[in-house]
N, CA, C and O atoms as CSV, one atom per row, in Angstrom:
chain,resi,resn,atom,element,x,y,z
A,1,MET,N,N,0.836,-1.192,0.019
A,1,MET,CA,C,-0.009,-0.024,0.019
A,1,MET,C,C,0.846,1.240,0.065
A,1,MET,O,O,0.546,2.202,-0.643
A,2,PHE,N,N,1.866,1.263,0.850
A,2,PHE,CA,C,2.669,2.482,1.050
A,2,PHE,C,C,3.754,2.591,0.035
A,2,PHE,O,O,4.567,3.514,0.103
A,3,ARG,N,N,3.805,1.640,-0.952
A,3,ARG,CA,C,4.802,1.765,-2.034
A,3,ARG,C,C,4.626,3.025,-2.817
A,3,ARG,O,O,5.583,3.514,-3.417
A,4,ILE,N,N,3.369,3.601,-2.834
A,4,ILE,CA,C,3.073,4.723,-3.595
A,4,ILE,C,C,3.958,5.918,-3.111
A,4,ILE,O,O,4.285,6.801,-3.904
A,5,LEU,N,N,4.324,5.935,-1.854
A,5,LEU,CA,C,5.104,7.064,-1.292
A,5,LEU,C,C,6.529,6.964,-1.828
A,5,LEU,O,O,7.263,6.052,-1.448
A,6,ASP,N,N,6.912,7.838,-2.660
A,6,ASP,CA,C,8.281,7.959,-3.165
A,6,ASP,C,C,9.193,8.375,-2.052
A,6,ASP,O,O,8.756,8.985,-1.076
A,7,SER,N,N,10.472,8.046,-2.188
A,7,SER,CA,C,11.408,8.558,-1.181
A,7,SER,C,C,11.582,10.047,-1.283
A,7,SER,O,O,11.775,10.760,-0.298
A,8,ARG,N,N,11.499,10.507,-2.579
A,8,ARG,CA,C,11.512,12.024,-2.729
A,8,ARG,C,C,10.389,12.691,-2.071
A,8,ARG,O,O,10.568,13.728,-1.432
A,9,MET,N,N,9.149,12.105,-2.207
A,9,MET,CA,C,7.985,12.696,-1.596
A,9,MET,C,C,8.111,12.693,-0.109
A,9,MET,O,O,7.729,13.673,0.531
A,10,VAL,N,N,8.636,11.621,0.489
A,10,VAL,CA,C,8.838,11.598,1.945
A,10,VAL,C,C,9.856,12.681,2.396
A,10,VAL,O,O,9.675,13.375,3.397
A,11,MET,N,N,10.923,12.772,1.595
A,11,MET,CA,C,11.982,13.738,1.981
A,11,MET,C,C,11.357,15.165,1.931
A,11,MET,O,O,11.602,16.000,2.801
A,12,LYS,N,N,10.538,15.402,0.869
A,12,LYS,CA,C,9.895,16.725,0.758
A,12,LYS,C,C,8.977,17.008,1.972
A,12,LYS,O,O,8.981,18.098,2.543
A,13,MET,N,N,8.237,16.033,2.314
A,13,MET,CA,C,7.287,16.127,3.488
A,13,MET,C,C,8.093,16.410,4.781
A,13,MET,O,O,7.710,17.238,5.607
A,14,MET,N,N,9.262,15.662,4.919
A,14,MET,CA,C,10.076,15.908,6.083
A,14,MET,C,C,10.642,17.302,6.107
A,14,MET,O,O,10.611,17.964,7.144
A,15,MET,N,N,11.149,17.755,5.010
A,15,MET,CA,C,11.708,19.029,4.886
A,15,MET,C,C,10.634,20.157,5.259
A,15,MET,O,O,10.920,21.134,5.951
A,16,THR,N,N,9.435,19.924,4.751
A,16,THR,CA,C,8.365,20.879,5.045
A,16,THR,C,C,8.071,20.912,6.529
A,16,THR,O,O,7.884,21.990,7.093
A,17,MET,N,N,8.023,19.711,7.203
A,17,MET,CA,C,7.717,19.673,8.608
A,17,MET,C,C,8.836,20.412,9.375
A,17,MET,O,O,8.572,21.232,10.254
A,18,ILE,N,N,10.122,20.084,9.005
A,18,ILE,CA,C,11.264,20.716,9.719
A,18,ILE,C,C,11.196,22.203,9.526
A,18,ILE,O,O,11.408,22.955,10.478
A,19,THR,N,N,10.906,22.654,8.325
A,19,THR,CA,C,10.777,24.132,8.108
A,19,THR,C,C,9.732,24.735,8.991
A,19,THR,O,O,9.955,25.788,9.589
A,20,LYS,N,N,8.543,24.063,9.092
A,20,LYS,CA,C,7.486,24.602,9.893
A,20,LYS,C,C,7.888,24.688,11.345
A,20,LYS,O,O,7.578,25.660,12.033
A,21,MET,N,N,8.611,23.620,11.824
A,21,MET,CA,C,9.031,23.621,13.249
A,21,MET,C,C,10.006,24.772,13.438
A,21,MET,O,O,9.903,25.521,14.410
A,22,ASN,N,N,10.962,24.921,12.506
A,22,ASN,CA,C,11.966,25.989,12.668
A,22,ASN,C,C,11.285,27.378,12.767
A,22,ASN,O,O,11.692,28.236,13.549
A,23,ILE,N,N,10.258,27.555,11.961
A,23,ILE,CA,C,9.567,28.848,11.917
A,23,ILE,C,C,8.838,29.025,13.254
A,23,ILE,O,O,8.849,30.111,13.833
A,24,LEU,N,N,8.211,27.957,13.736
A,24,LEU,CA,C,7.522,28.046,15.057
A,24,LEU,C,C,8.510,28.356,16.177
A,24,LEU,O,O,8.236,29.171,17.059
A,25,ILE,N,N,9.658,27.695,16.125
A,25,ILE,CA,C,10.659,28.030,17.181
A,25,ILE,C,C,11.188,29.443,17.094
A,25,ILE,O,O,11.418,30.105,18.107
A,26,ALA,N,N,11.376,29.889,15.882
A,26,ALA,CA,C,11.887,31.299,15.655
A,26,ALA,C,C,10.885,32.251,16.195
A,26,ALA,O,O,11.226,33.169,16.941
A,27,VAL,N,N,9.611,32.045,15.820
A,27,VAL,CA,C,8.554,32.953,16.316
A,27,VAL,C,C,8.476,32.947,17.835
A,27,VAL,O,O,8.334,33.982,18.486
A,28,GLY,N,N,8.577,31.718,18.376
A,28,GLY,CA,C,8.512,31.592,19.842
A,28,GLY,C,C,9.636,32.382,20.490
A,28,GLY,O,O,9.405,33.015,21.520
A,29,HIS,N,N,10.836,32.376,19.936
A,29,HIS,CA,C,11.995,33.097,20.451
A,29,HIS,C,C,11.758,34.615,20.352
A,29,HIS,O,O,12.098,35.382,21.253
A,30,LEU,N,N,11.159,35.010,19.219
A,30,LEU,CA,C,10.922,36.441,18.974
A,30,LEU,C,C,9.862,36.933,19.990
A,30,LEU,O,O,10.035,37.999,20.580
A,31,MET,N,N,8.761,36.163,20.201
A,31,MET,CA,C,7.721,36.608,21.089
A,31,MET,C,C,8.218,36.558,22.543
A,31,MET,O,O,7.831,37.421,23.331
A,32,ASN,N,N,9.062,35.581,22.934
A,32,ASN,CA,C,9.472,35.456,24.299
A,32,ASN,C,C,10.948,35.294,24.343
A,32,ASN,O,O,11.416,34.169,24.517
A,33,PRO,N,N,11.713,36.323,24.200
A,33,PRO,CA,C,13.225,36.218,24.282
A,33,PRO,C,C,13.590,35.989,25.749
A,33,PRO,O,O,13.203,36.734,26.650
A,34,SER,N,N,14.371,34.895,25.936
A,34,SER,CA,C,14.832,34.601,27.289
A,34,SER,C,C,16.161,35.037,27.601
A,34,SER,O,O,16.632,34.831,28.720
């Protein structure tokens, strides 16, 4: 079933998730500088 998921597609999804997490962390640091 999961053969449809390309390795490139998985990598793209992972990169998108990492980018979103980095943006959230950066916004958190900007809002609440410790």
